[in-house]
N, C-alpha and C positions, 0 to 999 in steps of 0.2 A: 707305644704299644703297652697295654696294661700288663701288670705282673701277674704271675700265676696265683698268688694268694688272693688278689682282688677278683680274679675270674672265679676262683673256687667259692668265694663269699657270695658273688652274684648268682652263680648257678644254684647254690644252696637256697637262695631266696626266691627263685623263679616261681615255685608253686605257691608260696604265700603271696607273692606279688600278683600272680594271676587270679588268686582268690580275693584280692583286695584287702589282704590282712597285714600290710606293712604300713609303717608311718609315711607321712608325706615326704620327709627327708630321705627315707630309704627308697621310696618310689622314684624320687628325682635322681638319686645316685644310680639306681638300677637302669633307668631309662637312658641316662647319659652314658653309662658303660656300654649298654647294648648298641647304642648308636655308633660307637667307635670300635667295637670288638666283634669281628666276624665269627669267631669261634663260639662265643657266648650267645650271639644272635642265633646261631644254628640250634643251640639248646632251647632257646626261647621258641623258635619256630616249631620245633618238635613238640614241646609242651602245649603250645597253643593249638596245634593240629590235633594232638591227642584229645584235648578237652572238646574241641569242635566235633570230632568223630564220636565221642561218647554222647554228647548232647544230641547229635543227629540220630544215633542208634537207639536211644531210649524210647520206649513207647510213650505216646502222648495220652496220658490218662487224665480224666477230670480230677481236680483236687478233692480230696476227702477230708473235710474239715474235722470230722469226728476223730479220724485217725491222727491228724496233725495235733489236735488238742491232747490226745492220749500220749503221743510220743513226747511232746513238749512237757507235759506234766511229769512223765517218768524221768526225763532228763533233769528237770529242775529239782525233783526229789533227790537226785544223785549229786546235786550241787552245781550243775551247769546253769549259766545265766543266759536268758534269752537276749538276743541282740536286736 
């Protein structure tokens, strides 16, 4: 059974994990932990269900390229880097 500090570390990383914003080694550690920890798996299930519900609820609007360019330009002017 995983210890509490390990569970806390995994739960803190769930949102970045779901966003694909963790390293490969972190991803592997999180996946391995979730496979063996029912408590943390329930946190993951909630987070994934939440993201699925948000995606299903958003209106499906056509992409506005002009707006995207304006937003990206504003973000880059503030120091953000495009990925």
